[in-house]
C-alpha positions as CSV (number, residue, x, y, z in Angstrom):
1,M,-7.8,-3.4,-3.5
2,N,-6.7,-6.9,-2.5
3,D,-3.8,-9.4,-2.9
4,S,-4.6,-10.0,-6.6
5,I,-3.1,-6.6,-7.5
6,Q,-0.5,-6.7,-10.2
7,P,2.8,-5.1,-9.0
8,R,4.3,-2.2,-10.9
9,P,8.0,-2.3,-11.9
10,G,10.3,-0.1,-9.9
11,T,11.6,3.2,-11.2
12,E,15.3,4.0,-11.0
13,I,15.6,7.6,-9.6
14,A,19.4,7.6,-9.2
15,D,22.3,5.3,-9.7
16,G,21.5,2.3,-7.5
17,V,18.3,3.8,-6.1
18,R,14.9,2.4,-7.2
19,V,11.4,3.3,-6.0
20,F,8.5,0.9,-6.2
21,Q,5.1,2.6,-6.0
22,S,1.8,1.1,-5.0
23,P,-1.4,2.5,-6.7
24,L,-3.1,3.0,-3.3
25,W,-2.0,6.4,-1.9
26,Q,1.0,6.3,-4.3
27,T,2.8,4.5,-1.5
28,N,6.6,4.4,-2.0
29,A,9.0,1.6,-1.1
30,T,12.7,2.3,-2.0
31,V,15.7,0.1,-2.6
32,I,19.3,1.3,-2.4
33,E,22.0,-1.1,-3.6
34,S,25.8,-1.6,-3.3
35,D,28.0,-4.5,-4.1
36,S,27.8,-5.8,-0.5
37,H,24.6,-4.5,0.9
38,V,21.0,-3.6,0.0
39,L,18.9,-1.1,1.9
40,L,15.1,-1.1,1.8
41,C,12.9,1.7,3.2
42,D,9.3,0.9,4.1
43,P,8.8,-2.2,1.8
44,A,5.1,-2.4,1.1
45,M,2.2,-2.6,0.4
46,F,0.1,-5.6,-1.0
47,V,1.6,-9.0,-0.9
48,P,2.3,-9.3,-4.7
49,E,4.0,-5.9,-4.5
50,I,6.1,-7.0,-1.5
51,E,7.1,-10.2,-3.3
52,A,8.2,-8.2,-6.3
53,I,10.3,-5.9,-4.1
54,R,11.8,-8.9,-2.3
55,R,12.7,-10.6,-5.6
56,Y,14.5,-7.5,-6.8
57,A,16.3,-6.5,-3.6
58,L,17.4,-10.1,-2.6
59,A,18.3,-11.3,-6.1
60,R,21.9,-11.5,-4.9
61,P,21.8,-13.5,-1.8
62,E,25.5,-12.8,-0.9
63,R,24.5,-9.2,0.0
64,S,23.3,-8.4,3.5
65,A,20.0,-6.5,3.8
66,T,18.6,-3.7,6.1
67,V,15.1,-2.3,6.3
68,L,14.6,1.3,7.4
69,L,11.2,1.7,9.0
70,T,10.1,5.3,9.1
71,H,7.0,4.6,11.2
72,A,4.6,1.8,12.2
73,D,1.5,2.4,10.1
74,F,0.4,-0.7,8.2
75,D,1.2,0.7,4.7
76,H,4.9,1.0,5.8
77,T,5.2,-2.2,7.9
78,S,3.4,-4.7,5.8
79,G,6.5,-6.0,4.0
80,I,8.6,-6.7,7.1
81,P,7.4,-10.2,7.9
82,Y,8.1,-11.2,4.3
83,I,11.8,-10.2,4.5
84,P,13.2,-12.2,7.4
85,E,16.7,-11.9,6.1
86,A,16.9,-8.2,6.7
87,T,17.8,-6.3,9.9
88,V,15.0,-3.9,10.6
89,V,16.0,-0.5,11.9
90,A,13.6,2.0,13.5
91,G,13.5,4.9,15.9
92,E,12.7,4.4,19.6
93,D,9.0,5.4,19.5
94,T,8.3,3.3,16.4
95,A,10.1,0.3,18.1
96,E,7.8,0.8,21.1
97,R,4.7,0.8,18.9
98,V,5.9,-2.5,17.3
99,A,6.7,-4.1,20.6
100,N,3.4,-3.2,22.2
101,G,1.4,-4.8,19.4
102,G,0.0,-1.7,17.9
103,A,1.6,-2.2,14.5
104,A,0.4,-5.8,14.3
105,D,-3.1,-4.8,15.3
106,Y,-3.1,-2.1,12.6
107,L,-2.1,-4.6,9.9
108,I,-5.0,-6.9,10.9
109,S,-7.6,-4.1,10.9
110,A,-6.3,-2.6,7.7
111,G,-6.5,-6.0,6.0
112,Q,-10.2,-6.1,6.8
113,E,-10.7,-2.6,5.4
114,W,-8.8,-3.2,2.1
115,G,-9.6,-6.8,1.4
116,A,-6.1,-8.0,2.1
117,E,-4.4,-10.4,4.4
118,W,-0.9,-9.7,5.8
119,R,1.3,-11.6,8.2
120,S,1.4,-9.5,11.4
121,D,4.7,-10.6,12.9
122,V,6.3,-7.2,12.6
123,R,9.6,-6.7,14.3
124,V,12.4,-4.2,15.0
125,D,15.9,-5.6,15.3
126,R,17.9,-2.4,15.9
127,V,16.7,0.8,17.6
128,V,18.4,4.1,16.8
129,S,18.0,7.4,18.6
130,G,16.7,10.5,16.9
131,G,19.6,12.9,16.0
132,S,22.2,10.1,15.8
133,R,24.2,8.9,12.9
134,F,24.9,5.2,12.4
135,E,26.7,3.0,9.9
136,C,24.7,0.6,7.6
137,G,26.8,-1.4,5.2
138,P,28.7,1.2,3.1
139,W,26.4,4.1,4.1
140,T,26.2,6.6,6.9
141,I,22.6,7.4,7.9
142,E,21.3,10.2,10.0
143,A,18.1,9.6,12.0
144,I,15.9,12.6,12.3
145,P,13.1,12.5,14.8
146,A,10.1,13.3,12.7
147,A,6.9,11.8,13.9
148,S,4.6,11.0,11.0
149,H,1.1,12.5,11.7
150,G,2.7,13.7,14.9
151,R,2.3,10.2,16.3
152,E,5.7,8.5,16.0
153,G,8.4,8.1,13.5
154,T,11.9,8.9,12.2
155,A,13.2,10.3,8.9
156,F,16.4,8.8,7.6
157,A,19.0,10.6,5.5
158,V,21.3,8.2,3.6
159,L,24.2,10.6,3.3
160,E,26.4,9.2,0.5
161,P,23.8,9.1,-2.2
162,G,22.1,12.1,-0.6
163,V,18.7,10.5,-0.3
164,M,16.3,11.2,2.5
165,F,13.2,9.2,3.5
166,V,10.6,11.3,5.4
167,G,7.7,8.9,6.1
168,D,4.3,10.5,5.9
169,H,5.7,14.1,5.5
170,L,6.2,16.2,2.4
171,S,3.7,14.6,0.1
172,A,2.7,16.4,-3.1
173,I,-0.7,14.6,-3.2
174,T,-2.2,15.3,0.2
175,I,-1.9,17.7,3.1
176,P,-0.6,16.6,6.5
177,L,-3.0,14.2,8.3
178,L,-2.7,14.9,11.9
179,A,-2.9,12.8,15.1
180,N,-1.0,15.5,17.2
181,L,-0.6,19.0,15.9
182,T,2.1,20.1,18.3
183,R,4.3,17.1,17.5
184,A,3.7,17.5,13.8
185,I,4.9,21.1,13.9
186,A,8.0,20.0,15.8
187,A,8.7,17.3,13.3
188,M,8.3,19.7,10.3
189,E,10.6,22.2,11.9
190,L,13.3,19.5,12.2
191,L,12.8,18.4,8.6
192,V,13.1,22.0,7.3
193,D,16.4,22.3,9.2
194,A,17.6,19.0,7.8
195,L,16.7,20.0,4.2
196,H,18.9,23.1,4.6
197,R,21.6,21.5,6.6
198,L,22.3,18.3,4.7
199,D,23.8,17.7,1.3
200,L,20.8,16.0,-0.3
201,R,19.9,15.2,-3.9
202,L,16.5,13.5,-3.6
203,V,13.7,13.3,-1.0
204,V,11.4,10.3,-1.0
205,P,8.1,10.9,0.8
206,G,6.0,8.0,1.9
207,H,3.4,8.9,-0.7
208,G,3.5,10.6,-4.1
209,P,6.3,11.8,-6.4
210,V,9.9,11.9,-5.4
211,H,11.3,15.4,-4.9
212,S,14.4,17.3,-5.8
213,L,15.8,19.2,-2.9
214,P,14.3,22.6,-3.9
215,E,10.9,20.9,-4.4
216,A,11.1,19.2,-0.9
217,R,12.0,22.5,0.7
218,E,9.1,24.3,-0.9
219,I,6.6,21.6,0.2
220,A,8.1,21.6,3.8
221,E,7.8,25.3,4.1
222,A,4.2,25.3,2.8
223,D,3.2,22.5,5.2
224,L,4.8,24.1,8.2
225,A,3.1,27.4,7.4
226,Y,-0.3,25.6,7.2
227,L,0.2,23.8,10.5
228,R,1.2,27.0,12.2
229,A,-1.7,28.8,10.7
230,I,-4.4,26.3,11.9
231,R,-2.8,26.4,15.4
232,E,-3.0,30.2,15.4
233,A,-6.6,30.2,14.0
234,A,-7.7,27.8,16.7
235,S,-6.1,30.0,19.4
236,E,-7.9,33.0,18.0
237,A,-11.2,31.3,17.8
238,L,-11.0,30.3,21.5
239,Q,-9.8,33.8,22.6
240,E,-12.8,35.3,20.8
241,D,-15.1,32.8,22.6
242,Q,-16.6,31.6,19.3
243,P,-19.3,28.9,19.5
244,P,-18.1,25.5,18.5
245,G,-19.5,25.5,15.0
246,E,-18.2,29.0,14.2
247,A,-14.8,28.1,15.7
248,L,-14.6,25.0,13.4
249,L,-15.5,27.1,10.4
250,Y,-12.9,29.6,11.3
251,V,-10.1,27.1,11.5
252,Y,-11.3,25.2,8.5
253,A,-11.1,28.4,6.5
254,V,-7.3,28.2,6.7
255,E,-6.4,27.3,3.1
256,P,-4.4,24.0,2.8
257,P,-1.3,24.0,0.7
258,R,-2.7,21.6,-2.0
259,P,-5.7,19.4,-2.8
260,D,-5.9,15.7,-1.7
261,T,-6.2,12.9,-4.2
262,P,-9.5,11.0,-3.8
263,D,-8.0,8.1,-1.9
264,F,-6.9,10.7,0.8
265,A,-9.9,13.0,0.5
266,I,-12.2,10.3,1.7
267,Y,-10.8,10.8,5.2
268,G,-11.9,14.5,5.4
269,I,-8.4,15.5,6.4
270,R,-9.0,19.3,6.4
271,T,-12.0,19.0,8.7
272,A,-10.2,16.6,11.0
273,N,-7.2,18.8,11.2
274,A,-9.4,21.8,12.2
275,R,-11.1,19.8,14.9
276,L,-7.7,18.6,16.3
277,A,-6.3,22.1,16.3
278,L,-9.3,23.3,18.4
279,E,-9.0,20.3,20.7
280,E,-5.3,21.0,21.4
281,A,-6.0,24.7,21.9
282,R,-8.6,23.9,24.5
283,Q,-6.3,21.5,26.3
284,G,-3.7,24.2,26.3
285,E,-6.1,26.7,27.8
286,H,-6.9,24.2,30.6
287,H,-3.2,23.9,31.4
288,V,-2.6,27.6,31.8
């Protein structure tokens, strides 16, 4: 993977809504259009792909532009420096990760890993609070606190077209990859609530196929059940005073809701999740 990649054309998933998907991790960038405004969510990933998204989204220079940033991982921030005309909107914790340089550092290190070079001048121009609603051009958007990987992040529901962007949640091609299990469960609970509360037509995950509302609900419920199950298994393993290896096997035995595609499987997500669940369970015991 490098900057010589040939960009794929976007796919229209609804009237005025187009998704551009990168081959790596099937990473989605979305454009929503109106006569006066264009909204981009997580424009990414390699530079030729970003340039193709930019050409499409900014083909009418009289329209104002906004970027919604679900979280600050490199495969979601990489397009921001190349769209200086847009106002970048993010949640408070994502804005903090951008401001402290973490997002820029991740772009630099990821470039070394994937043979790419990105500009690292990532920014956030407007910070929104989780649980709030705000106006963006002709649309009303609800910000839902939903930390991707349990690290940081916000889901955005664009209410008029009924499209929700959920960052690195609800993917059909991988299981949740965790940095914090407790926060990931809390995020998934809020997403499940939003999927039942809001009048949605489509849900766009950061990676993989776009979902209908029933499909998104099914994946959300399955992921939440898996996260709760590994938390419970870790607690049981410690209560039974299992040796570390047996405890890891016990949590690992929790069946994940789906297989990973190879570009996710290389990270050993199932094993890493089991280790994290045990680590958090041990920390919980120490605080009792």
